[in-house]
N, CA, C and O atoms as a Tripos MOL2 file, in Angstrom:
@<TRIPOS>MOLECULE
protein
  308   307    77     0     0
PROTEIN
NO_CHARGES

@<TRIPOS>ATOM
      1 N          -4.5620  -12.7540    8.6460 N.3       1 MET1
      2 CA         -3.4210  -12.5550    7.8040 C.3       1 MET1
      3 C          -2.0860  -12.7520    8.5990 C.2       1 MET1
      4 O          -1.9950  -12.2380    9.7130 O.2       1 MET1
      5 N          -1.2750  -13.3130    8.1920 N.am      2 ALA2
      6 CA          0.0720  -12.9540    8.6450 C.3       2 ALA2
      7 C           0.9700  -13.4790    7.6170 C.2       2 ALA2
      8 O           0.5780  -14.1110    6.6370 O.2       2 ALA2
      9 N           2.1920  -13.1940    7.8750 N.am      3 PHE3
     10 CA          3.1480  -13.7030    6.5870 C.3       3 PHE3
     11 C           3.4360  -15.5310    6.8130 C.2       3 PHE3
     12 O           4.0510  -16.2000    7.6430 O.2       3 PHE3
     13 N           2.9410  -15.7170    6.0650 N.am      4 ILE4
     14 CA          2.9450  -17.3050    6.0280 C.3       4 ILE4
     15 C           3.4800  -17.8080    4.9520 C.2       4 ILE4
     16 O           3.0160  -17.2530    3.9560 O.2       4 ILE4
     17 N           4.3450  -18.7120    4.6770 N.am      5 ARG5
     18 CA          5.6230  -19.4090    3.9480 C.3       5 ARG5
     19 C           4.5530  -19.7500    2.4870 C.2       5 ARG5
     20 O           4.7700  -19.4610    1.3100 O.2       5 ARG5
     21 N           3.5970  -20.3250    2.9820 N.am      6 LYS6
     22 CA          2.5830  -20.7550    1.9520 C.3       6 LYS6
     23 C           1.1450  -20.6570    2.5660 C.2       6 LYS6
     24 O           0.9640  -20.7270    3.7810 O.2       6 LYS6
     25 N           0.0710  -20.4800    1.6040 N.am      7 THR7
     26 CA         -1.0880  -20.5040    2.0410 C.3       7 THR7
     27 C          -1.2940  -22.0820    2.9470 C.2       7 THR7
     28 O          -0.8840  -23.1890    2.5970 O.2       7 THR7
     29 N          -2.0720  -21.7130    4.2060 N.am      8 ARG8
     30 CA         -2.6350  -23.1060    5.0800 C.3       8 ARG8
     31 C          -3.2400  -23.5820    4.3610 C.2       8 ARG8
     32 O          -2.9990  -24.7860    4.2700 O.2       8 ARG8
     33 N          -4.3030  -23.0700    3.4620 N.am      9 LYS9
     34 CA         -5.4900  -23.7950    2.9680 C.3       9 LYS9
     35 C          -4.7370  -24.7440    1.9350 C.2       9 LYS9
     36 O          -5.0920  -25.9230    1.9610 O.2       9 LYS9
     37 N          -3.7660  -24.3940    1.0490 N.am     10 LYS10
     38 CA         -2.9270  -24.7780    0.0920 C.3      10 LYS10
     39 C          -1.8750  -25.9890    0.8440 C.2      10 LYS10
     40 O          -1.7440  -27.0810    0.2900 O.2      10 LYS10
     41 N          -1.2930  -25.7380    1.8930 N.am     11 ASN11
     42 CA          0.0570  -26.4450    2.6870 C.3      11 ASN11
     43 C          -0.3750  -26.4600    4.1820 C.2      11 ASN11
     44 O           0.1360  -25.5410    4.8210 O.2      11 ASN11
     45 N          -1.0980  -27.1870    4.8110 N.am     12 PRO12
     46 CA         -1.3230  -27.2610    5.9230 C.3      12 PRO12
     47 C           0.0030  -27.5050    6.9230 C.2      12 PRO12
     48 O          -0.0320  -27.7030    8.1380 O.2      12 PRO12
     49 N           0.9210  -27.4470    6.2440 N.am     13 ASN13
     50 CA          2.3930  -27.2340    6.5730 C.3      13 ASN13
     51 C           3.3550  -26.1770    6.7070 C.2      13 ASN13
     52 O           4.4600  -26.1930    7.2500 O.2      13 ASN13
     53 N           2.6350  -25.0920    6.0140 N.am     14 ALA14
     54 CA          3.2410  -23.6080    6.0980 C.3      14 ALA14
     55 C           3.6220  -23.1880    7.6560 C.2      14 ALA14
     56 O           3.1540  -23.5630    8.7310 O.2      14 ALA14
     57 N           4.4880  -22.4120    7.3750 N.am     15 LYS15
     58 CA          5.1660  -21.7310    8.7710 C.3      15 LYS15
     59 C           4.5810  -20.2090    8.8290 C.2      15 LYS15
     60 O           4.4810  -19.4060    7.9020 O.2      15 LYS15
     61 N           4.2800  -20.0810    9.9910 N.am     16 ARG16
     62 CA          3.5650  -18.4810   10.4930 C.3      16 ARG16
     63 C           4.9890  -18.2080   10.7990 C.2      16 ARG16
     64 O           5.7480  -19.0930   11.1940 O.2      16 ARG16
     65 N           5.3330  -17.0270   10.6220 N.am     17 TYR17
     66 CA          6.2480  -16.0470   10.9120 C.3      17 TYR17
     67 C           5.7050  -15.1880   12.3100 C.2      17 TYR17
     68 O           4.9710  -14.2070   12.1880 O.2      17 TYR17
     69 N           6.0870  -15.6040   13.4180 N.am     18 GLU18
     70 CA          5.7380  -14.2570   14.2340 C.3      18 GLU18
     71 C           6.3080  -12.9250   14.3320 C.2      18 GLU18
     72 O           5.6020  -11.9740   14.6660 O.2      18 GLU18
     73 N           7.6860  -12.7830   14.0290 N.am     19 VAL19
     74 CA          8.6570  -11.9290   13.6790 C.3      19 VAL19
     75 C           9.5300  -12.1720   12.7540 C.2      19 VAL19
     76 O          10.2030  -13.1990   12.6710 O.2      19 VAL19
     77 N           9.5560  -11.2250   12.0090 N.am     20 ILE20
     78 CA         10.4900  -11.1110   10.7110 C.3      20 ILE20
     79 C          11.3080   -9.6780   10.2670 C.2      20 ILE20
     80 O          11.0020   -8.5820   10.7370 O.2      20 ILE20
     81 N          12.1460   -9.8370    9.5080 N.am     21 SER21
     82 CA         13.0950   -8.8500    9.4460 C.3      21 SER21
     83 C          12.4970   -8.3630    7.6310 C.2      21 SER21
     84 O          12.1540   -9.1460    6.7450 O.2      21 SER21
     85 N          12.5410   -7.1610    7.5820 N.am     22 PHE22
     86 CA         12.1540   -6.5400    6.0340 C.3      22 PHE22
     87 C          12.8340   -7.5720    5.2930 C.2      22 PHE22
     88 O          12.1440   -8.5110    4.8950 O.2      22 PHE22
     89 N          14.2230   -7.5600    5.0070 N.am     23 ASP23
     90 CA         15.1810   -8.3110    4.4230 C.3      23 ASP23
     91 C          14.6420   -9.7510    4.1980 C.2      23 ASP23
     92 O          14.5060  -10.3650    3.1400 O.2      23 ASP23
     93 N          14.3770  -10.1150    5.4430 N.am     24 GLU24
     94 CA         14.1400  -11.7770    5.2540 C.3      24 GLU24
     95 C          12.6360  -11.8570    4.2780 C.2      24 GLU24
     96 O          12.5530  -12.6270    3.3220 O.2      24 GLU24
     97 N          11.6180  -11.0310    4.6530 N.am     25 ALA25
     98 CA         10.4600  -11.0590    4.1900 C.3      25 ALA25
     99 C          10.4990  -10.8930    2.6240 C.2      25 ALA25
    100 O           9.7100  -11.4460    1.8570 O.2      25 ALA25
    101 N          11.5160  -10.0650    2.2610 N.am     26 ILE26
    102 CA         11.5720   -9.4800    0.7440 C.3      26 ILE26
    103 C          12.5100  -10.7200    0.3690 C.2      26 ILE26
    104 O          12.1150  -11.2730   -0.6570 O.2      26 ILE26
    105 N          13.1500  -11.0470    0.6860 N.am     27 GLN27
    106 CA         13.9920  -12.2730    0.2970 C.3      27 GLN27
    107 C          13.4980  -13.4190    0.0250 C.2      27 GLN27
    108 O          13.9970  -14.2130   -0.7730 O.2      27 GLN27
    109 N          12.1210  -13.6540    0.8920 N.am     28 LYS28
    110 CA         11.4170  -14.9570    0.8000 C.3      28 LYS28
    111 C          10.4140  -14.7310   -0.0920 C.2      28 LYS28
    112 O           9.4130  -15.4430   -0.1650 O.2      28 LYS28
    113 N          10.6570  -13.6450   -0.8710 N.am     29 ASP29
    114 CA          8.8160  -13.1520   -1.4790 C.3      29 ASP29
    115 C           7.9560  -13.4690   -0.9760 C.2      29 ASP29
    116 O           7.1600  -14.0750   -1.6940 O.2      29 ASP29
    117 N           7.6360  -13.3240    0.2000 N.am     30 LEU30
    118 CA          6.1940  -13.3570    0.7640 C.3      30 LEU30
    119 C           5.1720  -12.3710    0.1490 C.2      30 LEU30
    120 O           5.3410  -11.2420   -0.3130 O.2      30 LEU30
    121 N           4.1900  -13.0410    0.2650 N.am     31 LYS31
    122 CA          3.0680  -12.0520   -0.4710 C.3      31 LYS31
    123 C           1.9350  -11.4050    0.2800 C.2      31 LYS31
    124 O           0.7450  -11.5930    0.0240 O.2      31 LYS31
    125 N           2.4530  -10.5500    1.3210 N.am     32 VAL32
    126 CA          1.3740   -9.9280    1.9380 C.3      32 VAL32
    127 C           0.8730   -8.6090    1.2860 C.2      32 VAL32
    128 O          -0.2570   -8.2140    1.0020 O.2      32 VAL32
    129 N           2.3170   -7.9750    1.1260 N.am     33 MET33
    130 CA          2.1970   -6.5250    0.4250 C.3      33 MET33
    131 C           3.3370   -6.8790   -0.4590 C.2      33 MET33
    132 O           3.9900   -7.9160   -0.3470 O.2      33 MET33
    133 N           3.5740   -5.7660   -1.5240 N.am     34 ASP34
    134 CA          4.3700   -5.7930   -2.5280 C.3      34 ASP34
    135 C           5.7110   -5.3550   -1.8830 C.2      34 ASP34
    136 O           5.7850   -4.7230   -0.8290 O.2      34 ASP34
    137 N           6.6420   -5.7170   -2.5520 N.am     35 ALA35
    138 CA          8.3270   -5.4070   -2.0480 C.3      35 ALA35
    139 C           8.4130   -3.9180   -2.1270 C.2      35 ALA35
    140 O           8.9340   -3.3960   -1.1420 O.2      35 ALA35
    141 N           8.0980   -3.2810   -2.8880 N.am     36 THR36
    142 CA          8.2780   -2.0790   -2.9520 C.3      36 THR36
    143 C           7.6930   -1.0230   -1.6640 C.2      36 THR36
    144 O           8.3420   -0.0790   -1.2150 O.2      36 THR36
    145 N           6.6840   -1.3280   -1.3290 N.am     37 ALA37
    146 CA          6.1220   -1.1880    0.2900 C.3      37 ALA37
    147 C           6.9850   -1.5630    1.1090 C.2      37 ALA37
    148 O           7.6390   -0.6970    1.6890 O.2      37 ALA37
    149 N           7.2240   -2.9750    1.3830 N.am     38 LEU38
    150 CA          8.4240   -3.4900    2.2250 C.3      38 LEU38
    151 C           9.4740   -2.4610    2.5390 C.2      38 LEU38
    152 O           9.7960   -2.0350    3.6480 O.2      38 LEU38
    153 N           9.9540   -2.1360    1.3430 N.am     39 THR39
    154 CA         11.1080   -1.5240    0.9810 C.3      39 THR39
    155 C          10.9770   -0.1680    1.3810 C.2      39 THR39
    156 O          11.9270    0.1400    2.1010 O.2      39 THR39
    157 N          10.3830    0.5260    1.2470 N.am     40 LEU40
    158 CA          9.8800    1.9930    1.9940 C.3      40 LEU40
    159 C           9.9290    2.0040    3.3160 C.2      40 LEU40
    160 O          10.4830    2.8970    3.9560 O.2      40 LEU40
    161 N           9.2180    0.7810    3.9360 N.am     41 CYS41
    162 CA          8.8800    0.8430    5.3240 C.3      41 CYS41
    163 C          10.6530    0.4830    6.0330 C.2      41 CYS41
    164 O          11.2330    1.1720    6.8730 O.2      41 CYS41
    165 N          11.0530   -0.4900    5.5210 N.am     42 ARG42
    166 CA         12.4560   -0.7990    5.5680 C.3      42 ARG42
    167 C          13.4310    0.2470    5.4970 C.2      42 ARG42
    168 O          14.4120   -0.0280    6.1880 O.2      42 ARG42
    169 N          13.5260    1.5430    4.8050 N.am     43 ASP43
    170 CA         13.8400    2.6540    4.5760 C.3      43 ASP43
    171 C          13.6220    3.3850    5.7360 C.2      43 ASP43
    172 O          14.6420    3.8690    6.2270 O.2      43 ASP43
    173 N          12.2380    3.6680    6.4920 N.am     44 GLN44
    174 CA         12.1880    4.6180    7.1920 C.3      44 GLN44
    175 C          11.9190    3.6730    8.7590 C.2      44 GLN44
    176 O          11.1500    4.0760    9.6320 O.2      44 GLN44
    177 N          12.5680    2.6230    8.8450 N.am     45 GLN45
    178 CA         12.2660    1.7570    9.9080 C.3      45 GLN45
    179 C          11.1010    1.8630   10.8440 C.2      45 GLN45
    180 O          11.0940    1.9320   12.0730 O.2      45 GLN45
    181 N           9.8170    1.8570    9.7160 N.am     46 LEU46
    182 CA          8.6470    1.7970   10.3060 C.3      46 LEU46
    183 C           8.2120    0.0910   10.4920 C.2      46 LEU46
    184 O           8.1330   -0.5830    9.4650 O.2      46 LEU46
    185 N           8.0290   -0.3400   11.3950 N.am     47 PRO47
    186 CA          7.8950   -1.3880   11.6600 C.3      47 PRO47
    187 C           6.0030   -1.9320   11.2200 C.2      47 PRO47
    188 O           5.1300   -1.0650   11.1770 O.2      47 PRO47
    189 N           5.7950   -2.8770   11.0460 N.am     48 ILE48
    190 CA          4.3640   -2.9880   10.2870 C.3      48 ILE48
    191 C           3.7520   -4.6860   11.0570 C.2      48 ILE48
    192 O           4.4210   -5.7100   11.1990 O.2      48 ILE48
    193 N           2.5100   -4.4830   11.3740 N.am     49 ALA49
    194 CA          2.1660   -5.3210   11.9780 C.3      49 ALA49
    195 C           1.0370   -5.7220   11.1930 C.2      49 ALA49
    196 O           0.1020   -4.9470   10.9950 O.2      49 ALA49
    197 N           1.0780   -7.2960   10.5710 N.am     50 VAL50
    198 CA          0.4600   -7.9640    9.3560 C.3      50 VAL50
    199 C          -0.4700   -8.7490   10.2420 C.2      50 VAL50
    200 O           0.0080   -9.4000   11.1710 O.2      50 VAL50
    201 N          -1.9250   -8.7300    9.9920 N.am     51 PHE51
    202 CA         -2.8980   -9.3070   11.0470 C.3      51 PHE51
    203 C          -3.9030   -9.3940   10.1790 C.2      51 PHE51
    204 O          -4.0330   -8.6420    9.2130 O.2      51 PHE51
    205 N          -4.7570  -10.4280   10.5150 N.am     52 ASN52
    206 CA         -6.4470  -10.6580    9.8000 C.3      52 ASN52
    207 C          -7.3250   -9.5530   10.1380 C.2      52 ASN52
    208 O          -7.7080   -9.5580   11.3080 O.2      52 ASN52
    209 N          -7.6720   -8.7580    9.5180 N.am     53 ILE53
    210 CA         -8.5150   -7.4260   10.0120 C.3      53 ILE53
    211 C          -9.7840   -8.1390   10.1670 C.2      53 ILE53
    212 O         -10.4970   -7.8120   11.1150 O.2      53 ILE53
    213 N         -10.2240   -9.1940    9.2630 N.am     54 PHE54
    214 CA        -11.5360   -9.4920    9.3810 C.3      54 PHE54
    215 C         -11.5140  -10.7520   10.3730 C.2      54 PHE54
    216 O         -12.2420  -11.7060   10.0970 O.2      54 PHE54
    217 N         -10.6850  -10.7920   11.5490 N.am     55 LYS55
    218 CA        -10.5290  -11.5640   12.6230 C.3      55 LYS55
    219 C         -11.1820  -10.6870   14.2140 C.2      55 LYS55
    220 O         -10.6400   -9.6720   14.6520 O.2      55 LYS55
    221 N         -12.2020  -11.2380   14.7600 N.am     56 SER56
    222 CA        -12.8010  -10.5250   15.6640 C.3      56 SER56
    223 C         -11.4980  -10.4750   16.3910 C.2      56 SER56
    224 O         -10.5920  -11.3090   16.3740 O.2      56 SER56
    225 N         -11.5930   -9.0230   17.2130 N.am     57 GLY57
    226 CA        -10.6240   -8.6580   18.1490 C.3      57 GLY57
    227 C          -9.0680   -8.8110   17.7030 C.2      57 GLY57
    228 O          -8.2480   -9.1960   18.5370 O.2      57 GLY57
    229 N          -8.6680   -8.4940   16.3430 N.am     58 ALA58
    230 CA         -7.4210   -8.9950   16.2080 C.3      58 ALA58
    231 C          -6.6680   -7.6620   16.4650 C.2      58 ALA58
    232 O          -5.6390   -7.5460   17.1300 O.2      58 ALA58
    233 N          -7.5280   -6.4130   15.6620 N.am     59 LEU59
    234 CA         -7.0010   -5.0940   16.1140 C.3      59 LEU59
    235 C          -6.5730   -4.3340   17.3020 C.2      59 LEU59
    236 O          -5.6890   -3.4890   17.4410 O.2      59 LEU59
    237 N          -7.6320   -4.9720   18.3270 N.am     60 LYS60
    238 CA         -7.4850   -4.5230   19.5300 C.3      60 LYS60
    239 C          -6.1090   -5.3470   20.4290 C.2      60 LYS60
    240 O          -5.4440   -4.8310   21.3280 O.2      60 LYS60
    241 N          -5.9640   -6.6430   19.9100 N.am     61 ASN61
    242 CA         -5.0990   -7.5820   20.2280 C.3      61 ASN61
    243 C          -3.6760   -6.6090   19.7310 C.2      61 ASN61
    244 O          -3.0760   -5.9510   20.5800 O.2      61 ASN61
    245 N          -3.3040   -6.6140   18.4950 N.am     62 ILE62
    246 CA         -2.4170   -5.6590   18.0540 C.3      62 ILE62
    247 C          -2.0190   -4.4650   18.7810 C.2      62 ILE62
    248 O          -0.8420   -4.1770   18.9980 O.2      62 ILE62
    249 N          -3.2060   -3.6450   19.2250 N.am     63 LEU63
    250 CA         -3.1230   -2.2760   19.8150 C.3      63 LEU63
    251 C          -2.4560   -2.3340   21.2180 C.2      63 LEU63
    252 O          -1.9340   -1.4170   21.8530 O.2      63 LEU63
    253 N          -2.6260   -3.8160   21.5820 N.am     64 LEU64
    254 CA         -2.4170   -3.9680   22.9040 C.3      64 LEU64
    255 C          -1.1510   -4.7870   23.4270 C.2      64 LEU64
    256 O          -0.8470   -5.1900   24.5500 O.2      64 LEU64
    257 N          -0.5050   -4.8830   22.1310 N.am     65 GLY65
    258 CA          0.9910   -5.4930   21.7800 C.3      65 GLY65
    259 C           0.8210   -7.0410   22.3370 C.2      65 GLY65
    260 O           1.7180   -7.4640   23.0650 O.2      65 GLY65
    261 N          -0.0780   -7.7340   22.0840 N.am     66 GLN66
    262 CA         -0.1340   -9.1640   22.1890 C.3      66 GLN66
    263 C          -0.0200   -9.3380   20.6630 C.2      66 GLN66
    264 O          -0.2180   -8.6410   19.6680 O.2      66 GLN66
    265 N           0.5320  -11.0180   21.0320 N.am     67 ASN67
    266 CA          0.8530  -11.8440   19.6690 C.3      67 ASN67
    267 C          -0.5040  -11.8550   18.5740 C.2      67 ASN67
    268 O          -1.4820  -12.5620   18.8160 O.2      67 ASN67
    269 N          -0.4420  -11.1540   17.5910 N.am     68 GLU68
    270 CA         -1.5640  -11.3450   16.6600 C.3      68 GLU68
    271 C          -0.7220  -11.3400   15.3150 C.2      68 GLU68
    272 O          -0.1530  -10.3110   14.9510 O.2      68 GLU68
    273 N          -0.6620  -12.4910   14.6080 N.am     69 GLY69
    274 CA         -0.2080  -11.8820   13.0990 C.3      69 GLY69
    275 C           1.3130  -12.2210   13.3160 C.2      69 GLY69
    276 O           1.8460  -13.1330   13.9480 O.2      69 GLY69
    277 N           2.0390  -10.7690   12.2880 N.am     70 THR70
    278 CA          3.4150  -11.0540   12.1400 C.3      70 THR70
    279 C           3.9160   -9.4300   12.2360 C.2      70 THR70
    280 O           3.5850   -8.5730   11.4170 O.2      70 THR70
    281 N           4.7520   -9.2090   13.3720 N.am     71 LEU71
    282 CA          5.3610   -8.0400   13.0580 C.3      71 LEU71
    283 C           6.6640   -8.0070   12.2170 C.2      71 LEU71
    284 O           7.5330   -8.8410   12.4660 O.2      71 LEU71
    285 N           6.8210   -7.2280   11.3830 N.am     72 VAL72
    286 CA          7.6260   -7.2810   10.2700 C.3      72 VAL72
    287 C           8.6660   -5.8560   11.0430 C.2      72 VAL72
    288 O           8.0220   -4.8340   11.2800 O.2      72 VAL72
    289 N           9.8120   -5.8430   11.3100 N.am     73 MET73
    290 CA         10.7260   -5.3580   12.0070 C.3      73 MET73
    291 C          12.0930   -4.8560   10.8840 C.2      73 MET73
    292 O          12.3860   -5.4180    9.8290 O.2      73 MET73
    293 N          12.7750   -3.6360   11.5000 N.am     74 PRO74
    294 CA         13.8770   -3.7990   10.5710 C.3      74 PRO74
    295 C          15.3550   -4.7600   10.6990 C.2      74 PRO74
    296 O          16.1570   -5.1160    9.8350 O.2      74 PRO74
    297 N          15.3050   -4.9760   12.1010 N.am     75 ASN75
    298 CA         16.3180   -5.8280   12.1860 C.3      75 ASN75
    299 C          16.0100   -6.7720   13.2520 C.2      75 ASN75
    300 O          15.8020   -6.4570   14.4240 O.2      75 ASN75
    301 N          15.9960   -7.8570   12.8080 N.am     76 VAL76
    302 CA         15.6360   -9.2900   13.8090 C.3      76 VAL76
    303 C          16.8360  -10.2550   13.7940 C.2      76 VAL76
    304 O          17.3500  -10.5140   12.7060 O.2      76 VAL76
    305 N          17.2030  -10.6740   14.6510 N.am     77 HIS77
    306 CA         18.5570  -11.5420   14.9260 C.3      77 HIS77
    307 C          17.6370  -12.9120   15.2700 C.2      77 HIS77
    308 O          18.1930  -13.9680   15.5720 O.2      77 HIS77
@<TRIPOS>BOND
     1     1     2 1
     2     2     3 1
     3     3     4 2
     4     3     5 am
     5     5     6 1
     6     6     7 1
     7     7     8 2
     8     7     9 am
     9     9    10 1
    10    10    11 1
    11    11    12 2
    12    11    13 am
    13    13    14 1
    14    14    15 1
    15    15    16 2
    16    15    17 am
    17    17    18 1
    18    18    19 1
    19    19    20 2
    20    19    21 am
    21    21    22 1
    22    22    23 1
    23    23    24 2
    24    23    25 am
    25    25    26 1
    26    26    27 1
    27    27    28 2
    28    27    29 am
    29    29    30 1
    30    30    31 1
    31    31    32 2
    32    31    33 am
    33    33    34 1
    34    34    35 1
    35    35    36 2
    36    35    37 am
    37    37    38 1
    38    38    39 1
    39    39    40 2
    40    39    41 am
    41    41    42 1
    42    42    43 1
    43    43    44 2
    44    43    45 am
    45    45    46 1
    46    46    47 1
    47    47    48 2
    48    47    49 am
    49    49    50 1
    50    50    51 1
    51    51    52 2
    52    51    53 am
    53    53    54 1
    54    54    55 1
    55    55    56 2
    56    55    57 am
    57    57    58 1
    58    58    59 1
    59    59    60 2
    60    59    61 am
    61    61    62 1
    62    62    63 1
    63    63    64 2
    64    63    65 am
    65    65    66 1
    66    66    67 1
    67    67    68 2
    68    67    69 am
    69    69    70 1
    70    70    71 1
    71    71    72 2
    72    71    73 am
    73    73    74 1
    74    74    75 1
    75    75    76 2
    76    75    77 am
    77    77    78 1
    78    78    79 1
    79    79    80 2
    80    79    81 am
    81    81    82 1
    82    82    83 1
    83    83    84 2
    84    83    85 am
    85    85    86 1
    86    86    87 1
    87    87    88 2
    88    87    89 am
    89    89    90 1
    90    90    91 1
    91    91    92 2
    92    91    93 am
    93    93    94 1
    94    94    95 1
    95    95    96 2
    96    95    97 am
    97    97    98 1
    98    98    99 1
    99    99   100 2
   100    99   101 am
   101   101   102 1
   102   102   103 1
   103   103   104 2
   104   103   105 am
   105   105   106 1
   106   106   107 1
   107   107   108 2
   108   107   109 am
   109   109   110 1
   110   110   111 1
   111   111   112 2
   112   111   113 am
   113   113   114 1
   114   114   115 1
   115   115   116 2
   116   115   117 am
   117   117   118 1
   118   118   119 1
   119   119   120 2
   120   119   121 am
   121   121   122 1
   122   122   123 1
   123   123   124 2
   124   123   125 am
   125   125   126 1
   126   126   127 1
   127   127   128 2
   128   127   129 am
   129   129   130 1
   130   130   131 1
   131   131   132 2
   132   131   133 am
   133   133   134 1
   134   134   135 1
   135   135   136 2
   136   135   137 am
   137   137   138 1
   138   138   139 1
   139   139   140 2
   140   139   141 am
   141   141   142 1
   142   142   143 1
   143   143   144 2
   144   143   145 am
   145   145   146 1
   146   146   147 1
   147   147   148 2
   148   147   149 am
   149   149   150 1
   150   150   151 1
   151   151   152 2
   152   151   153 am
   153   153   154 1
   154   154   155 1
   155   155   156 2
   156   155   157 am
   157   157   158 1
   158   158   159 1
   159   159   160 2
   160   159   161 am
   161   161   162 1
   162   162   163 1
   163   163   164 2
   164   163   165 am
   165   165   166 1
   166   166   167 1
   167   167   168 2
   168   167   169 am
   169   169   170 1
   170   170   171 1
   171   171   172 2
   172   171   173 am
   173   173   174 1
   174   174   175 1
   175   175   176 2
   176   175   177 am
   177   177   178 1
   178   178   179 1
   179   179   180 2
   180   179   181 am
   181   181   182 1
   182   182   183 1
   183   183   184 2
   184   183   185 am
   185   185   186 1
   186   186   187 1
   187   187   188 2
   188   187   189 am
   189   189   190 1
   190   190   191 1
   191   191   192 2
   192   191   193 am
   193   193   194 1
   194   194   195 1
   195   195   196 2
   196   195   197 am
   197   197   198 1
   198   198   199 1
   199   199   200 2
   200   199   201 am
   201   201   202 1
   202   202   203 1
   203   203   204 2
   204   203   205 am
   205   205   206 1
   206   206   207 1
   207   207   208 2
   208   207   209 am
   209   209   210 1
   210   210   211 1
   211   211   212 2
   212   211   213 am
   213   213   214 1
   214   214   215 1
   215   215   216 2
   216   215   217 am
   217   217   218 1
   218   218   219 1
   219   219   220 2
   220   219   221 am
   221   221   222 1
   222   222   223 1
   223   223   224 2
   224   223   225 am
   225   225   226 1
   226   226   227 1
   227   227   228 2
   228   227   229 am
   229   229   230 1
   230   230   231 1
   231   231   232 2
   232   231   233 am
   233   233   234 1
   234   234   235 1
   235   235   236 2
   236   235   237 am
   237   237   238 1
   238   238   239 1
   239   239   240 2
   240   239   241 am
   241   241   242 1
   242   242   243 1
   243   243   244 2
   244   243   245 am
   245   245   246 1
   246   246   247 1
   247   247   248 2
   248   247   249 am
   249   249   250 1
   250   250   251 1
   251   251   252 2
   252   251   253 am
   253   253   254 1
   254   254   255 1
   255   255   256 2
   256   255   257 am
   257   257   258 1
   258   258   259 1
   259   259   260 2
   260   259   261 am
   261   261   262 1
   262   262   263 1
   263   263   264 2
   264   263   265 am
   265   265   266 1
   266   266   267 1
   267   267   268 2
   268   267   269 am
   269   269   270 1
   270   270   271 1
   271   271   272 2
   272   271   273 am
   273   273   274 1
   274   274   275 1
   275   275   276 2
   276   275   277 am
   277   277   278 1
   278   278   279 1
   279   279   280 2
   280   279   281 am
   281   281   282 1
   282   282   283 1
   283   283   284 2
   284   283   285 am
   285   285   286 1
   286   286   287 1
   287   287   288 2
   288   287   289 am
   289   289   290 1
   290   290   291 1
   291   291   292 2
   292   291   293 am
   293   293   294 1
   294   294   295 1
   295   295   296 2
   296   295   297 am
   297   297   298 1
   298   298   299 1
   299   299   300 2
   300   299   301 am
   301   301   302 1
   302   302   303 1
   303   303   304 2
   304   303   305 am
   305   305   306 1
   306   306   307 1
   307   307   308 2
@<TRIPOS>SUBSTRUCTURE
     1 MET1         2 RESIDUE 1 A MET
     2 ALA2         6 RESIDUE 1 A ALA
     3 PHE3        10 RESIDUE 1 A PHE
     4 ILE4        14 RESIDUE 1 A ILE
     5 ARG5        18 RESIDUE 1 A ARG
     6 LYS6        22 RESIDUE 1 A LYS
     7 THR7        26 RESIDUE 1 A THR
     8 ARG8        30 RESIDUE 1 A ARG
     9 LYS9        34 RESIDUE 1 A LYS
    10 LYS10       38 RESIDUE 1 A LYS
    11 ASN11       42 RESIDUE 1 A ASN
    12 PRO12       46 RESIDUE 1 A PRO
    13 ASN13       50 RESIDUE 1 A ASN
    14 ALA14       54 RESIDUE 1 A ALA
    15 LYS15       58 RESIDUE 1 A LYS
    16 ARG16       62 RESIDUE 1 A ARG
    17 TYR17       66 RESIDUE 1 A TYR
    18 GLU18       70 RESIDUE 1 A GLU
    19 VAL19       74 RESIDUE 1 A VAL
    20 ILE20       78 RESIDUE 1 A ILE
    21 SER21       82 RESIDUE 1 A SER
    22 PHE22       86 RESIDUE 1 A PHE
    23 ASP23       90 RESIDUE 1 A ASP
    24 GLU24       94 RESIDUE 1 A GLU
    25 ALA25       98 RESIDUE 1 A ALA
    26 ILE26      102 RESIDUE 1 A ILE
    27 GLN27      106 RESIDUE 1 A GLN
    28 LYS28      110 RESIDUE 1 A LYS
    29 ASP29      114 RESIDUE 1 A ASP
    30 LEU30      118 RESIDUE 1 A LEU
    31 LYS31      122 RESIDUE 1 A LYS
    32 VAL32      126 RESIDUE 1 A VAL
    33 MET33      130 RESIDUE 1 A MET
    34 ASP34      134 RESIDUE 1 A ASP
    35 ALA35      138 RESIDUE 1 A ALA
    36 THR36      142 RESIDUE 1 A THR
    37 ALA37      146 RESIDUE 1 A ALA
    38 LEU38      150 RESIDUE 1 A LEU
    39 THR39      154 RESIDUE 1 A THR
    40 LEU40      158 RESIDUE 1 A LEU
    41 CYS41      162 RESIDUE 1 A CYS
    42 ARG42      166 RESIDUE 1 A ARG
    43 ASP43      170 RESIDUE 1 A ASP
    44 GLN44      174 RESIDUE 1 A GLN
    45 GLN45      178 RESIDUE 1 A GLN
    46 LEU46      182 RESIDUE 1 A LEU
    47 PRO47      186 RESIDUE 1 A PRO
    48 ILE48      190 RESIDUE 1 A ILE
    49 ALA49      194 RESIDUE 1 A ALA
    50 VAL50      198 RESIDUE 1 A VAL
    51 PHE51      202 RESIDUE 1 A PHE
    52 ASN52      206 RESIDUE 1 A ASN
    53 ILE53      210 RESIDUE 1 A ILE
    54 PHE54      214 RESIDUE 1 A PHE
    55 LYS55      218 RESIDUE 1 A LYS
    56 SER56      222 RESIDUE 1 A SER
    57 GLY57      226 RESIDUE 1 A GLY
    58 ALA58      230 RESIDUE 1 A ALA
    59 LEU59      234 RESIDUE 1 A LEU
    60 LYS60      238 RESIDUE 1 A LYS
    61 ASN61      242 RESIDUE 1 A ASN
    62 ILE62      246 RESIDUE 1 A ILE
    63 LEU63      250 RESIDUE 1 A LEU
    64 LEU64      254 RESIDUE 1 A LEU
    65 GLY65      258 RESIDUE 1 A GLY
    66 GLN66      262 RESIDUE 1 A GLN
    67 ASN67      266 RESIDUE 1 A ASN
    68 GLU68      270 RESIDUE 1 A GLU
    69 GLY69      274 RESIDUE 1 A GLY
    70 THR70      278 RESIDUE 1 A THR
    71 LEU71      282 RESIDUE 1 A LEU
    72 VAL72      286 RESIDUE 1 A VAL
    73 MET73      290 RESIDUE 1 A MET
    74 PRO74      294 RESIDUE 1 A PRO
    75 ASN75      298 RESIDUE 1 A ASN
    76 VAL76      302 RESIDUE 1 A VAL
    77 HIS77      306 RESIDUE 1 A HIS
């Protein structure tokens, strides 16, 4: 799982975000977690790794700093 503009099953042209800011995720109303949780993490400057926990090796990839899912960060330019 990652931040995706629309579900790929519903829209094969859906865009996957590798990195996105909290403000952009909230503004675009992306639906992986609720806006309150995103806002709290943003206010504490706590980055979030959003990934598919059911994908084999995904957590290991996150922990090793590899590109897996979406990284939500306070400031992305």
